[in-house]
N, CA, C and O atoms as a Tinker XYZ file with bonds, in Angstrom:
   500  protein
     1  N     -6.261000    7.694000    9.300000    73     2
     2  CA    -6.811000    6.452000    9.790000    64     1     3
     3  C     -6.933000    6.485000   11.311000    63     2     4     5
     4  O     -7.880000    5.925000   11.862000    81     3
     5  N     -6.009000    7.120000   11.986000    73     3     6
     6  CA    -6.059000    7.129000   13.444000    64     5     7
     7  C     -7.325000    7.799000   13.962000    63     6     8     9
     8  O     -7.822000    7.433000   15.027000    81     7
     9  N     -7.853000    8.771000   13.231000    73     7    10
    10  CA    -9.047000    9.474000   13.688000    64     9    11
    11  C    -10.321000    8.687000   13.385000    63    10    12    13
    12  O    -11.213000    8.621000   14.231000    81    11
    13  N    -10.420000    8.098000   12.216000    73    11    14
    14  CA   -11.642000    7.380000   11.809000    64    13    15
    15  C    -11.543000    5.883000   12.045000    63    14    16    17
    16  O    -12.515000    5.160000   11.829000    81    15
    17  N    -10.404000    5.412000   12.478000    73    15    18
    18  CA   -10.226000    3.984000   12.691000    64    17    19
    19  C     -9.958000    3.246000   11.390000    63    18    20    21
    20  O     -9.839000    3.844000   10.320000    81    19
    21  N     -9.869000    1.974000   11.512000    73    19    22
    22  CA    -9.550000    1.129000   10.362000    64    21    23
    23  C    -10.671000    1.148000    9.327000    63    22    24    25
    24  O    -10.441000    0.855000    8.154000    81    23
    25  N    -11.874000    1.490000    9.755000    73    23    26
    26  CA   -12.994000    1.561000    8.819000    64    25    27
    27  C    -12.678000    2.472000    7.629000    63    26    28    29
    28  O    -13.207000    2.281000    6.535000    81    27
    29  N    -11.816000    3.458000    7.852000    73    27    30
    30  CA   -11.455000    4.405000    6.787000    64    29    31
    31  C    -10.731000    3.722000    5.622000    63    30    32    33
    32  O    -10.785000    4.207000    4.492000    81    31
    33  N    -10.065000    2.615000    5.888000    73    31    34
    34  CA    -9.313000    1.933000    4.829000    64    33    35
    35  C     -9.855000    0.540000    4.521000    63    34    36    37
    36  O     -9.323000   -0.156000    3.656000    81    35
    37  N    -10.902000    0.134000    5.219000    73    35    38
    38  CA   -11.375000   -1.250000    5.131000    64    37    39
    39  C    -11.745000   -1.683000    3.714000    63    38    40    41
    40  O    -11.405000   -2.793000    3.303000    81    39
    41  N    -12.428000   -0.835000    2.970000    73    39    42
    42  CA   -12.817000   -1.229000    1.612000    64    41    43
    43  C    -11.595000   -1.394000    0.706000    63    42    44    45
    44  O    -11.547000   -2.303000   -0.123000    81    43
    45  N    -10.625000   -0.525000    0.869000    73    43    46
    46  CA    -9.398000   -0.647000    0.074000    64    45    47
    47  C     -8.651000   -1.933000    0.427000    63    46    48    49
    48  O     -8.123000   -2.612000   -0.454000    81    47
    49  N     -8.612000   -2.259000    1.706000    73    47    50
    50  CA    -7.941000   -3.492000    2.133000    64    49    51
    51  C     -8.670000   -4.710000    1.568000    63    50    52    53
    52  O     -8.034000   -5.662000    1.117000    81    51
    53  N    -10.000000   -4.679000    1.591000    73    51    54
    54  CA   -10.752000   -5.808000    1.024000    64    53    55
    55  C    -10.449000   -5.953000   -0.472000    63    54    56    57
    56  O    -10.431000   -7.066000   -0.997000    81    55
    57  N    -10.214000   -4.833000   -1.150000    73    55    58
    58  CA    -9.847000   -4.872000   -2.564000    64    57    59
    59  C     -8.499000   -5.522000   -2.797000    63    58    60    61
    60  O     -8.252000   -6.096000   -3.857000    81    59
    61  N     -7.632000   -5.433000   -1.811000    73    59    62
    62  CA    -6.327000   -6.094000   -1.921000    64    61    63
    63  C     -6.421000   -7.561000   -1.501000    63    62    64    65
    64  O     -5.742000   -8.421000   -2.060000    81    63
    65  N     -7.267000   -7.832000   -0.515000    73    63    66
    66  CA    -7.414000   -9.213000   -0.038000    64    65    67
    67  C     -8.100000  -10.104000   -1.060000    63    66    68    69
    68  O     -7.705000  -11.252000   -1.264000    81    67
    69  N     -9.146000   -9.556000   -1.711000    73    67    70
    70  CA    -9.992000  -10.351000   -2.606000    64    69    71
    71  C    -10.205000   -9.605000   -3.919000    63    70    72    73
    72  O    -10.463000   -8.401000   -3.913000    81    71
    73  N    -10.098000  -10.309000   -5.042000    73    71    74
    74  CA   -10.336000   -9.669000   -6.337000    64    73    75
    75  C    -11.834000   -9.404000   -6.532000    63    74    76    77
    76  O    -12.673000   -9.980000   -5.839000    81    75
    77  N    -12.144000   -8.548000   -7.462000    73    75    78
    78  CA   -13.520000   -8.093000   -7.686000    64    77    79
    79  C    -14.494000   -9.241000   -7.932000    63    78    80    81
    80  O    -15.605000   -9.236000   -7.403000    81    79
    81  N    -14.088000  -10.217000   -8.725000    73    79    82
    82  CA   -14.967000  -11.342000   -9.004000    64    81    83
    83  C    -15.355000  -12.093000   -7.737000    63    82    84    85
    84  O    -16.518000  -12.457000   -7.562000    81    83
    85  N    -14.396000  -12.325000   -6.862000    73    83    86
    86  CA   -14.686000  -13.013000   -5.606000    64    85    87
    87  C    -15.579000  -12.153000   -4.723000    63    86    88    89
    88  O    -16.535000  -12.651000   -4.127000    81    87
    89  N    -15.269000  -10.861000   -4.640000    73    87    90
    90  CA   -16.076000   -9.964000   -3.802000    64    89    91
    91  C    -17.534000   -9.941000   -4.244000    63    90    92    93
    92  O    -18.437000   -9.887000   -3.408000    81    91
    93  N    -17.768000   -9.981000   -5.552000    73    91    94
    94  CA   -19.153000   -9.911000   -6.033000    64    93    95
    95  C    -19.910000  -11.218000   -5.828000    63    94    96    97
    96  O    -21.128000  -11.191000   -5.653000    81    95
    97  N    -19.234000  -12.346000   -5.843000    73    95    98
    98  CA   -19.880000  -13.644000   -5.693000    64    97    99
    99  C    -19.980000  -14.086000   -4.229000    63    98   100   101
   100  O    -20.876000  -14.850000   -3.870000    81    99
   101  N    -19.064000  -13.609000   -3.390000    73    99   102
   102  CA   -19.001000  -14.048000   -1.986000    64   101   103
   103  C    -19.044000  -12.865000   -1.020000    63   102   104   105
   104  O    -18.124000  -12.700000   -0.220000    81   103
   105  N    -20.081000  -12.046000   -1.076000    73   103   106
   106  CA   -20.120000  -10.860000   -0.218000    64   105   107
   107  C    -20.143000  -11.188000    1.277000    63   106   108   109
   108  O    -19.626000  -10.406000    2.075000    81   107
   109  N    -20.719000  -12.306000    1.671000    73   107   110
   110  CA   -20.758000  -12.661000    3.099000    64   109   111
   111  C    -19.355000  -12.970000    3.626000    63   110   112   113
   112  O    -19.007000  -12.582000    4.742000    81   111
   113  N    -18.565000  -13.659000    2.832000    73   111   114
   114  CA   -17.187000  -13.958000    3.239000    64   113   115
   115  C    -16.394000  -12.671000    3.362000    63   114   116   117
   116  O    -15.662000  -12.480000    4.333000    81   115
   117  N    -16.534000  -11.789000    2.388000    73   115   118
   118  CA   -15.821000  -10.512000    2.422000    64   117   119
   119  C    -16.275000   -9.707000    3.635000    63   118   120   121
   120  O    -15.453000   -9.091000    4.312000    81   119
   121  N    -17.567000   -9.708000    3.913000    73   119   122
   122  CA   -18.088000   -8.973000    5.068000    64   121   123
   123  C    -17.507000   -9.519000    6.368000    63   122   124   125
   124  O    -17.209000   -8.751000    7.282000    81   123
   125  N    -17.344000  -10.824000    6.458000    73   123   126
   126  CA   -16.764000  -11.439000    7.658000    64   125   127
   127  C    -15.320000  -10.966000    7.864000    63   126   128   129
   128  O    -14.930000  -10.632000    8.982000    81   127
   129  N    -14.537000  -10.938000    6.796000    73   127   130
   130  CA   -13.154000  -10.492000    6.915000    64   129   131
   131  C    -13.080000   -8.989000    7.166000    63   130   132   133
   132  O    -12.179000   -8.512000    7.856000    81   131
   133  N    -14.019000   -8.254000    6.609000    73   131   134
   134  CA   -14.064000   -6.804000    6.855000    64   133   135
   135  C    -14.361000   -6.529000    8.329000    63   134   136   137
   136  O    -13.751000   -5.649000    8.937000    81   135
   137  N    -15.301000   -7.288000    8.900000    73   135   138
   138  CA   -15.609000   -7.135000   10.333000    64   137   139
   139  C    -14.381000   -7.427000   11.184000    63   138   140   141
   140  O    -14.095000   -6.709000   12.142000    81   139
   141  N    -13.662000   -8.477000   10.833000    73   139   142
   142  CA   -12.430000   -8.808000   11.569000    64   141   143
   143  C    -11.440000   -7.653000   11.493000    63   142   144   145
   144  O    -10.813000   -7.288000   12.487000    81   143
   145  N    -11.311000   -7.094000   10.315000    73   143   146
   146  CA   -10.364000   -6.000000   10.121000    64   145   147
   147  C    -10.753000   -4.772000   10.940000    63   146   148   149
   148  O     -9.920000   -4.214000   11.655000    81   147
   149  N    -11.996000   -4.354000   10.840000    73   147   150
   150  CA   -12.394000   -3.098000   11.497000    64   149   151
   151  C    -12.444000   -3.218000   13.016000    63   150   152   153
   152  O    -12.479000   -2.202000   13.709000    81   151
   153  N    -12.448000   -4.424000   13.538000    73   151   154
   154  CA   -12.410000   -4.595000   14.986000    64   153   155
   155  C    -10.988000   -4.772000   15.512000    63   154   156   157
   156  O    -10.781000   -4.965000   16.710000    81   155
   157  N    -10.023000   -4.705000   14.619000    73   155   158
   158  CA    -8.619000   -4.759000   15.009000    64   157   159
   159  C     -8.213000   -3.418000   15.597000    63   158   160   161
   160  O     -8.650000   -2.369000   15.124000    81   159
   161  N     -7.382000   -3.450000   16.622000    73   159   162
   162  CA    -6.870000   -2.221000   17.223000    64   161   163
   163  C     -6.085000   -1.423000   16.174000    63   162   164   165
   164  O     -5.151000   -1.944000   15.564000    81   163
   165  N     -6.466000   -0.164000   15.969000    73   163   166
   166  CA    -5.845000    0.655000   14.919000    64   165   167
   167  C     -4.347000    0.837000   15.151000    63   166   168   169
   168  O     -3.564000    0.728000   14.207000    81   167
   169  N     -3.941000    1.106000   16.367000    73   167   170
   170  CA    -2.505000    1.292000   16.650000    64   169   171
   171  C     -1.732000    0.010000   16.356000    63   170   172   173
   172  O     -0.637000    0.054000   15.795000    81   171
   173  N     -2.299000   -1.123000   16.732000    73   171   174
   174  CA    -1.648000   -2.397000   16.451000    64   173   175
   175  C     -1.536000   -2.659000   14.962000    63   174   176   177
   176  O     -0.507000   -3.139000   14.486000    81   175
   177  N     -2.597000   -2.342000   14.220000    73   175   178
   178  CA    -2.584000   -2.545000   12.769000    64   177   179
   179  C     -1.537000   -1.648000   12.112000    63   178   180   181
   180  O     -0.792000   -2.091000   11.238000    81   179
   181  N     -1.487000   -0.398000   12.533000    73   179   182
   182  CA    -0.495000    0.541000   11.996000    64   181   183
   183  C      0.911000    0.032000   12.293000    63   182   184   185
   184  O      1.783000    0.058000   11.424000    81   183
   185  N      1.128000   -0.427000   13.515000    73   183   186
   186  CA     2.439000   -0.945000   13.888000    64   185   187
   187  C      2.828000   -2.165000   13.081000    63   186   188   189
   188  O      3.976000   -2.299000   12.656000    81   187
   189  N      1.871000   -3.057000   12.869000    73   187   190
   190  CA     2.130000   -4.257000   12.076000    64   189   191
   191  C      2.488000   -3.894000   10.637000    63   190   192   193
   192  O      3.435000   -4.438000   10.069000    81   191
   193  N      1.727000   -2.975000   10.054000    73   191   194
   194  CA     2.009000   -2.542000    8.678000    64   193   195
   195  C      3.397000   -1.920000    8.575000    63   194   196   197
   196  O      4.125000   -2.170000    7.615000    81   195
   197  N      3.757000   -1.116000    9.559000    73   195   198
   198  CA     5.076000   -0.479000    9.553000    64   197   199
   199  C      6.178000   -1.523000    9.670000    63   198   200   201
   200  O      7.200000   -1.436000    8.989000    81   199
   201  N      5.966000   -2.512000   10.537000    73   199   202
   202  CA     6.987000   -3.550000   10.728000    64   201   203
   203  C      7.155000   -4.401000    9.474000    63   202   204   205
   204  O      8.277000   -4.660000    9.038000    81   203
   205  N      6.045000   -4.831000    8.901000    73   203   206
   206  CA     6.105000   -5.685000    7.712000    64   205   207
   207  C      6.664000   -4.914000    6.522000    63   206   208   209
   208  O      7.440000   -5.451000    5.731000    81   207
   209  N      6.266000   -3.662000    6.402000    73   207   210
   210  CA     6.713000   -2.854000    5.271000    64   209   211
   211  C      8.198000   -2.548000    5.284000    63   210   212   213
   212  O      8.784000   -2.287000    4.233000    81   211
   213  N      8.810000   -2.577000    6.448000    73   211   214
   214  CA    10.221000   -2.209000    6.551000    64   213   215
   215  C     11.184000   -3.366000    6.707000    63   214   216   217
   216  O     12.395000   -3.155000    6.774000    81   215
   217  N     10.676000   -4.570000    6.765000    73   215   218
   218  CA    11.562000   -5.712000    6.986000    64   217   219
   219  C     12.087000   -6.257000    5.662000    63   218   220   221
   220  O     11.357000   -6.330000    4.673000    81   219
   221  N     13.346000   -6.632000    5.657000    73   219   222
   222  CA    13.940000   -7.251000    4.473000    64   221   223
   223  C     14.853000   -8.374000    4.943000    63   222   224   225
   224  O     15.956000   -8.131000    5.434000    81   223
   225  N     14.389000   -9.582000    4.790000    73   223   226
   226  CA    15.166000  -10.745000    5.231000    64   225   227
   227  C     15.716000  -11.554000    4.050000    63   226   228   229
   228  O     16.123000  -12.703000    4.222000    81   227
   229  N     15.730000  -10.965000    2.870000    73   227   230
   230  CA    16.164000  -11.727000    1.695000    64   229   231
   231  C     17.595000  -12.235000    1.826000    63   230   232   233
   232  O     17.920000  -13.291000    1.282000    81   231
   233  N     18.444000  -11.517000    2.526000    73   231   234
   234  CA    19.833000  -11.960000    2.682000    64   233   235
   235  C     19.926000  -13.249000    3.495000    63   234   236   237
   236  O     20.923000  -13.965000    3.403000    81   235
   237  N     18.911000  -13.547000    4.282000    73   235   238
   238  CA    18.943000  -14.741000    5.135000    64   237   239
   239  C     18.180000  -15.921000    4.537000    63   238   240   241
   240  O     18.152000  -16.994000    5.139000    81   239
   241  N     17.569000  -15.751000    3.384000    73   239   242
   242  CA    16.766000  -16.830000    2.806000    64   241   243
   243  C     17.577000  -18.097000    2.575000    63   242   244   245
   244  O     17.054000  -19.200000    2.742000    81   243
   245  N     18.818000  -17.964000    2.202000    73   243   246
   246  CA    19.671000  -19.116000    1.943000    64   245   247
   247  C     19.915000  -19.986000    3.163000    63   246   248   249
   248  O     20.382000  -21.118000    3.036000    81   247
   249  N     19.605000  -19.474000    4.336000    73   247   250
   250  CA    19.786000  -20.229000    5.575000    64   249   251
   251  C     18.633000  -21.185000    5.857000    63   250   252   253
   252  O     18.733000  -22.033000    6.743000    81   251
   253  N     17.560000  -21.056000    5.124000    73   251   254
   254  CA    16.418000  -21.943000    5.328000    64   253   255
   255  C     16.791000  -23.316000    4.772000    63   254   256   257
   256  O     17.085000  -23.469000    3.586000    81   255
   257  N     16.768000  -24.294000    5.651000    73   255   258
   258  CA    17.249000  -25.622000    5.273000    64   257   259
   259  C     16.166000  -26.686000    5.422000    63   258   260   261
   260  O     16.451000  -27.825000    5.790000    81   259
   261  N     14.941000  -26.310000    5.136000    73   259   262
   262  CA    13.827000  -27.258000    5.192000    64   261   263
   263  C     13.054000  -27.154000    3.885000    63   262   264   265
   264  O     13.095000  -26.120000    3.218000    81   263
   265  N     12.356000  -28.213000    3.518000    73   263   266
   266  CA    11.539000  -28.131000    2.303000    64   265   267
   267  C     10.567000  -26.952000    2.418000    63   266   268   269
   268  O      9.934000  -26.752000    3.454000    81   267
   269  N     10.464000  -26.183000    1.344000    73   267   270
   270  CA     9.674000  -24.956000    1.390000    64   269   271
   271  C      8.798000  -24.836000    0.154000    63   270   272   273
   272  O      9.256000  -24.981000   -0.979000    81   271
   273  N      7.526000  -24.566000    0.409000    73   271   274
   274  CA     6.581000  -24.259000   -0.655000    64   273   275
   275  C      6.210000  -22.793000   -0.509000    63   274   276   277
   276  O      5.730000  -22.369000    0.543000    81   275
   277  N      6.428000  -22.032000   -1.544000    73   275   278
   278  CA     6.026000  -20.630000   -1.572000    64   277   279
   279  C      4.778000  -20.548000   -2.437000    63   278   280   281
   280  O      4.824000  -20.818000   -3.637000    81   279
   281  N      3.663000  -20.172000   -1.817000    73   279   282
   282  CA     2.409000  -20.032000   -2.545000    64   281   283
   283  C      2.142000  -18.560000   -2.791000    63   282   284   285
   284  O      2.284000  -17.735000   -1.889000    81   283
   285  N      1.758000  -18.237000   -4.007000    73   283   286
   286  CA     1.476000  -16.848000   -4.363000    64   285   287
   287  C      0.158000  -16.772000   -5.108000    63   286   288   289
   288  O     -0.186000  -17.659000   -5.889000    81   287
   289  N     -0.567000  -15.704000   -4.855000    73   287   290
   290  CA    -1.781000  -15.444000   -5.608000    64   289   291
   291  C     -1.437000  -14.679000   -6.873000    63   290   292   293
   292  O     -0.740000  -13.666000   -6.820000    81   291
   293  N     -1.910000  -15.149000   -7.981000    73   291   294
   294  CA    -1.636000  -14.512000   -9.273000    64   293   295
   295  C     -2.008000  -13.025000   -9.267000    63   294   296   297
   296  O     -1.338000  -12.219000   -9.914000    81   295
   297  N     -3.059000  -12.660000   -8.548000    73   295   298
   298  CA    -3.572000  -11.289000   -8.545000    64   297   299
   299  C     -3.212000  -10.520000   -7.281000    63   298   300   301
   300  O     -3.734000   -9.427000   -7.057000    81   299
   301  N     -2.334000  -11.067000   -6.457000    73   299   302
   302  CA    -1.998000  -10.453000   -5.171000    64   301   303
   303  C     -1.252000   -9.139000   -5.381000    63   302   304   305
   304  O     -0.167000   -9.114000   -5.964000    81   303
   305  N     -1.844000   -8.052000   -4.900000    73   303   306
   306  CA    -1.209000   -6.733000   -5.006000    64   305   307
   307  C     -0.244000   -6.486000   -3.856000    63   306   308   309
   308  O      0.752000   -5.782000   -4.023000    81   307
   309  N     -0.530000   -7.061000   -2.687000    73   307   310
   310  CA     0.294000   -6.821000   -1.507000    64   309   311
   311  C      1.581000   -7.621000   -1.506000    63   310   312   313
   312  O      2.618000   -7.139000   -1.050000    81   311
   313  N      1.520000   -8.827000   -2.009000    73   311   314
   314  CA     2.693000   -9.694000   -2.127000    64   313   315
   315  C      2.691000  -10.263000   -3.537000    63   314   316   317
   316  O      2.308000  -11.414000   -3.747000    81   315
   317  N      3.116000   -9.461000   -4.499000    73   315   318
   318  CA     3.037000   -9.893000   -5.906000    64   317   319
   319  C      3.868000  -11.145000   -6.192000    63   318   320   321
   320  O      4.763000  -11.504000   -5.427000    81   319
   321  N      3.558000  -11.787000   -7.292000    73   319   322
   322  CA     4.252000  -13.005000   -7.692000    64   321   323
   323  C      5.761000  -12.776000   -7.772000    63   322   324   325
   324  O      6.530000  -13.663000   -7.402000    81   323
   325  N      6.199000  -11.624000   -8.240000    73   323   326
   326  CA     7.640000  -11.356000   -8.305000    64   325   327
   327  C      8.280000  -11.395000   -6.922000    63   326   328   329
   328  O      9.417000  -11.843000   -6.780000    81   327
   329  N      7.563000  -10.932000   -5.908000    73   327   330
   330  CA     8.076000  -10.986000   -4.544000    64   329   331
   331  C      8.164000  -12.439000   -4.070000    63   330   332   333
   332  O      9.137000  -12.834000   -3.427000    81   331
   333  N      7.150000  -13.215000   -4.390000    73   331   334
   334  CA     7.160000  -14.634000   -4.039000    64   333   335
   335  C      8.287000  -15.354000   -4.774000    63   334   336   337
   336  O      8.934000  -16.241000   -4.217000    81   335
   337  N      8.514000  -14.972000   -6.012000    73   335   338
   338  CA     9.594000  -15.576000   -6.794000    64   337   339
   339  C     10.949000  -15.270000   -6.151000    63   338   340   341
   340  O     11.836000  -16.124000   -6.136000    81   339
   341  N     11.109000  -14.068000   -5.626000    73   339   342
   342  CA    12.343000  -13.713000   -4.920000    64   341   343
   343  C     12.552000  -14.646000   -3.729000    63   342   344   345
   344  O     13.665000  -15.111000   -3.487000    81   343
   345  N     11.478000  -14.916000   -2.989000    73   343   346
   346  CA    11.582000  -15.846000   -1.860000    64   345   347
   347  C     11.996000  -17.233000   -2.346000    63   346   348   349
   348  O     12.941000  -17.824000   -1.824000    81   347
   349  N     11.289000  -17.744000   -3.341000    73   347   350
   350  CA    11.569000  -19.092000   -3.839000    64   349   351
   351  C     12.974000  -19.200000   -4.422000    63   350   352   353
   352  O     13.636000  -20.225000   -4.258000    81   351
   353  N     13.428000  -18.161000   -5.096000    73   351   354
   354  CA    14.779000  -18.179000   -5.672000    64   353   355
   355  C     15.852000  -18.133000   -4.593000    63   354   356   357
   356  O     16.949000  -18.662000   -4.777000    81   355
   357  N     15.535000  -17.502000   -3.470000    73   355   358
   358  CA    16.529000  -17.359000   -2.401000    64   357   359
   359  C     16.591000  -18.518000   -1.435000    63   358   360   361
   360  O     17.566000  -18.654000   -0.696000    81   359
   361  N     15.573000  -19.356000   -1.424000    73   359   362
   362  CA    15.520000  -20.508000   -0.509000    64   361   363
   363  C     15.962000  -21.747000   -1.272000    63   362   364   365
   364  O     15.363000  -22.090000   -2.291000    81   363
   365  N     16.998000  -22.419000   -0.797000    73   363   366
   366  CA    17.476000  -23.600000   -1.517000    64   365   367
   367  C     16.368000  -24.626000   -1.739000    63   366   368   369
   368  O     15.663000  -25.015000   -0.807000    81   367
   369  N     16.233000  -25.047000   -2.969000    73   367   370
   370  CA    15.277000  -26.087000   -3.364000    64   369   371
   371  C     13.816000  -25.750000   -3.061000    63   370   372   373
   372  O     12.986000  -26.652000   -2.944000    81   371
   373  N     13.500000  -24.475000   -2.934000    73   371   374
   374  CA    12.111000  -24.084000   -2.703000    64   373   375
   375  C     11.298000  -24.273000   -3.972000    63   374   376   377
   376  O     11.819000  -24.237000   -5.087000    81   375
   377  N     10.025000  -24.472000   -3.769000    73   375   378
   378  CA     9.105000  -24.626000   -4.894000    64   377   379
   379  C      8.115000  -23.468000   -4.854000    63   378   380   381
   380  O      7.517000  -23.191000   -3.815000    81   379
   381  N      7.947000  -22.799000   -5.979000    73   379   382
   382  CA     6.973000  -21.723000   -6.109000    64   381   383
   383  C      5.753000  -22.250000   -6.838000    63   382   384   385
   384  O      5.868000  -22.874000   -7.893000    81   383
   385  N      4.591000  -21.996000   -6.273000    73   383   386
   386  CA     3.347000  -22.336000   -6.953000    64   385   387
   387  C      2.445000  -21.109000   -6.921000    63   386   388   389
   388  O      2.188000  -20.531000   -5.865000    81   387
   389  N      1.977000  -20.732000   -8.091000    73   387   390
   390  CA     1.097000  -19.573000   -8.224000    64   389   391
   391  C     -0.337000  -20.069000   -8.333000    63   390   392   393
   392  O     -0.652000  -20.922000   -9.164000    81   391
   393  N     -1.203000  -19.522000   -7.481000    73   391   394
   394  CA    -2.622000  -19.871000   -7.525000    64   393   395
   395  C     -3.320000  -18.944000   -8.515000    63   394   396   397
   396  O     -3.459000  -17.746000   -8.268000    81   395
   397  N     -3.751000  -19.506000   -9.624000    73   395   398
   398  CA    -4.415000  -18.727000  -10.670000    64   397   399
   399  C     -5.686000  -18.082000  -10.127000    63   398   400   401
   400  O     -6.472000  -18.720000   -9.425000    81   399
   401  N     -5.872000  -16.821000  -10.460000    73   399   402
   402  CA    -7.075000  -16.110000  -10.077000    64   401   403
   403  C     -7.192000  -15.782000   -8.603000    63   402   404   405
   404  O     -8.267000  -15.401000   -8.141000    81   403
   405  N     -6.105000  -15.922000   -7.851000    73   403   406
   406  CA    -6.141000  -15.657000   -6.414000    64   405   407
   407  C     -5.469000  -14.329000   -6.098000    63   406   408   409
   408  O     -4.524000  -13.907000   -6.765000    81   407
   409  N     -5.987000  -13.688000   -5.061000    73   407   410
   410  CA    -5.405000  -12.439000   -4.567000    64   409   411
   411  C     -4.599000  -12.743000   -3.307000    63   410   412   413
   412  O     -3.979000  -13.801000   -3.203000    81   411
   413  N     -4.609000  -11.817000   -2.354000    73   411   414
   414  CA    -3.789000  -11.958000   -1.148000    64   413   415
   415  C     -4.265000  -13.099000   -0.254000    63   414   416   417
   416  O     -3.446000  -13.783000    0.360000    81   415
   417  N     -5.552000  -13.310000   -0.174000    73   415   418
   418  CA    -6.080000  -14.404000    0.651000    64   417   419
   419  C     -6.525000  -15.563000   -0.235000    63   418   420   421
   420  O     -7.683000  -15.979000   -0.224000    81   419
   421  N     -5.569000  -16.062000   -0.996000    73   419   422
   422  CA    -5.836000  -17.165000   -1.908000    64   421   423
   423  C     -6.333000  -18.417000   -1.210000    63   422   424   425
   424  O     -7.055000  -19.217000   -1.805000    81   423
   425  N     -5.953000  -18.593000    0.044000    73   423   426
   426  CA    -6.425000  -19.759000    0.798000    64   425   427
   427  C     -7.932000  -19.687000    1.022000    63   426   428   429
   428  O     -8.580000  -20.715000    1.220000    81   427
   429  N     -8.488000  -18.486000    0.993000    73   427   430
   430  CA    -9.927000  -18.304000    1.134000    64   429   431
   431  C    -10.589000  -18.307000   -0.241000    63   430   432   433
   432  O    -11.591000  -18.991000   -0.450000    81   431
   433  N    -10.032000  -17.546000   -1.172000    73   431   434
   434  CA   -10.621000  -17.442000   -2.512000    64   433   435
   435  C    -10.634000  -18.774000   -3.249000    63   434   436   437
   436  O    -11.611000  -19.119000   -3.913000    81   435
   437  N     -9.555000  -19.505000   -3.127000    73   435   438
   438  CA    -9.406000  -20.777000   -3.843000    64   437   439
   439  C     -8.944000  -21.851000   -2.867000    63   438   440   441
   440  O     -7.855000  -22.409000   -3.004000    81   439
   441  N     -9.789000  -22.130000   -1.883000    73   439   442
   442  CA    -9.407000  -23.047000   -0.809000    64   441   443
   443  C     -9.059000  -24.439000   -1.330000    63   442   444   445
   444  O     -8.151000  -25.086000   -0.807000    81   443
   445  N     -9.765000  -24.901000   -2.344000    73   443   446
   446  CA    -9.481000  -26.224000   -2.895000    64   445   447
   447  C     -8.108000  -26.291000   -3.537000    63   446   448   449
   448  O     -7.354000  -27.233000   -3.291000    81   447
   449  N     -7.775000  -25.307000   -4.352000    73   447   450
   450  CA    -6.466000  -25.268000   -5.005000    64   449   451
   451  C     -5.358000  -25.087000   -3.973000    63   450   452   453
   452  O     -4.287000  -25.684000   -4.086000    81   451
   453  N     -5.625000  -24.263000   -2.974000    73   451   454
   454  CA    -4.643000  -24.054000   -1.903000    64   453   455
   455  C     -4.382000  -25.367000   -1.163000    63   454   456   457
   456  O     -3.232000  -25.759000   -0.963000    81   455
   457  N     -5.452000  -26.036000   -0.764000    73   455   458
   458  CA    -5.307000  -27.300000   -0.046000    64   457   459
   459  C     -4.621000  -28.341000   -0.890000    63   458   460   461
   460  O     -3.784000  -29.088000   -0.385000    81   459
   461  N     -4.955000  -28.412000   -2.175000    73   459   462
   462  CA    -4.322000  -29.388000   -3.068000    64   461   463
   463  C     -2.830000  -29.120000   -3.202000    63   462   464   465
   464  O     -2.028000  -30.054000   -3.220000    81   463
   465  N     -2.456000  -27.856000   -3.295000    73   463   466
   466  CA    -1.033000  -27.506000   -3.415000    64   465   467
   467  C     -0.270000  -27.911000   -2.162000    63   466   468   469
   468  O      0.812000  -28.493000   -2.243000    81   467
   469  N     -0.842000  -27.600000   -1.006000    73   467   470
   470  CA    -0.170000  -27.940000    0.255000    64   469   471
   471  C     -0.112000  -29.467000    0.435000    63   470   472   473
   472  O      0.918000  -30.015000    0.829000    81   471
   473  N     -1.207000  -30.128000    0.148000    73   471   474
   474  CA    -1.242000  -31.594000    0.295000    64   473   475
   475  C     -0.235000  -32.257000   -0.628000    63   474   476   477
   476  O      0.485000  -33.161000   -0.204000    81   475
   477  N     -0.172000  -31.826000   -1.883000    73   475   478
   478  CA     0.784000  -32.405000   -2.834000    64   477   479
   479  C      2.215000  -32.166000   -2.368000    63   478   480   481
   480  O      3.068000  -33.045000   -2.489000    81   479
   481  N      2.474000  -30.985000   -1.838000    73   479   482
   482  CA     3.824000  -30.668000   -1.345000    64   481   483
   483  C      4.181000  -31.570000   -0.162000    63   482   484   485
   484  O      5.257000  -32.167000   -0.129000    81   483
   485  N      3.279000  -31.662000    0.794000    73   483   486
   486  CA     3.534000  -32.480000    1.990000    64   485   487
   487  C      3.669000  -33.957000    1.621000    63   486   488   489
   488  O      4.498000  -34.663000    2.195000    81   487
   489  N      2.868000  -34.427000    0.674000    73   487   490
   490  CA     2.929000  -35.816000    0.247000    64   489   491
   491  C      4.279000  -36.171000   -0.363000    63   490   492   493
   492  O      4.687000  -37.332000   -0.334000    81   491
   493  N      4.973000  -35.184000   -0.912000    73   491   494
   494  CA     6.273000  -35.430000   -1.533000    64   493   495
   495  C      7.422000  -35.400000   -0.545000    63   494   496   497
   496  O      8.562000  -35.683000   -0.916000    81   495
   497  N      7.148000  -35.066000    0.690000    73   495   498
   498  CA     8.223000  -34.983000    1.692000    64   497   499
   499  C      8.665000  -36.354000    2.163000    63   498   500
   500  O      9.558000  -36.459000    3.004000    81   499
């Protein structure tokens, strides 16, 4: 990737961000996110991936003392539902909500469902 830039992995990343059905129906949206990705500094992206991939804060989840909504995309490969469930189980009184048919960027794929989930959560506070 360092030699060819982020463009070398961009299509694979889009496959993780958005499921095939969304990609085929919303190519302009996918193209916009792909442009954002490929214009990201490669060294910064590599560093971010390394940092996120190696962090484990599950032991500290119990210290979160605020109302928490954990949203997960049903089809998310990068942060699977089981990972989201681990977060929700570790945070006292957290609520897990899975967005059906959503991948990693569920807020984009299913913006209405995402907004409704957040609004309902905030309304209950």
